[in-house]
C-alpha positions, -999 to 999 in steps of 0.1 A, spaced: -116 67 56 -87 64 32 -75 32 18 -40 18 27 -21 8 -4 6 -10 15 7 -48 13 21 -74 36 59 -76 35 79 -109 39 116 -107 47 136 -139 43 169 -144 61 193 -172 71 200 -180 107 224 -205 121 204 -229 142 232 -250 157 267 -236 160 282 -270 168 270 -286 136 269 -255 114 233 -261 103 213 -232 89 176 -224 89 158 -203 64 134 -180 83 111 -152 74 94 -123 92 60 -110 82 50 -74 86 13 -72 79 -1 -38 69 -32 -26 86 -52 6 82 -57 27 113 -75 58 102 -52 73 76 -20 56 86 -5 22 79 12 5 108 30 -28 108 18 -55 131 42 -75 153 68 -94 133 64 -132 133 95 -153 127 90 -190 117 116 -215 107 113 -232 73 128 -265 65 162 -259 49 197 -271 57 221 -259 29 257 -248 32 250 -224 3 221 -210 23 221 -174 10 218 -186 -26 190 -210 -15 173 -182 5 171 -159 -26 159 -187 -48 132 -197 -22 122 -160 -19 119 -157 -57 96 -188 -58 76 -175 -29 71 -141 -46 56 -159 -76 29 -173 -55 24 -140 -36 26 -113 -64 6 -88 -44 31 -87 -15 66 -73 -11 92 -101 -7 127 -92 4 158 -113 8 194 -103 15 187 -66 9 170 -73 -24 133 -67 -31 124 -97 -53 116 -84 -88 122 -47 -82 156 -43 -99 142 -55 -132 110 -34 -130 108 -6 -156 100 29 -144 67 42 -159 72 78 -148 98 106 -145 129 114 -164 140 78 -165 107 65 -178 113 32 -197 145 23 -179 150 -5 -154 156 4 -118 190 -13 -118 201 9 -148 189 41 -130 210 32 -100 241 31 -121 233 62 -143 221 85 -115 223 72 -79 210 106 -66 177 99 -84 173 66 -64 177 87 -32 152 112 -45 127 84 -52 132 69 -17 126 103 0 99 118 -22 76 93 -39 46 77 -23 37 44 -39 3 41 -55 4 4 -64 22 -28 -55 49 -23 -82 56 12 -70 58 -1 -34 84 -26 -45 105 0 -64 104 25 -35 112 -2 -9 143 -12 -30 153 25 -33 151 29 4 172 -2 10 199 11 -14 198 46 1 195 40 38 208 4 45 236 4 20 245 41 21 240 48 -16 247 85 -24 249 97 12 255 134 13 291 144 21 293 174 44 
């Protein structure tokens, strides 16, 4: 039976808990990876409130996610369409070897799309890079084909 390289993914987001008072809650969803034969399938997402009431909640959410990622280095942590740590990762393969992912996005956005569509991650760092490429490509519409 083949091993699944995918790790658990935590996605942090801000939700308004009380519209009358304008209070916010920082929440996260957990998608746990499981191996079923040769395929990885996510389990049911769990959403749990965390204690947080900040007006600058998006900034706080990102800071919290960054701290959370430090204590969970073998997991993918996402907040506000950013995979924590992925943008500063240096590619160790391909024609942009030695460059940060953020730089490659500016230099050649089509390469980001190619990575999202063609590369299978072999380790946790690659999984983070590919997840960020997919967010840029599909959720933010980076380099969509005109036609």
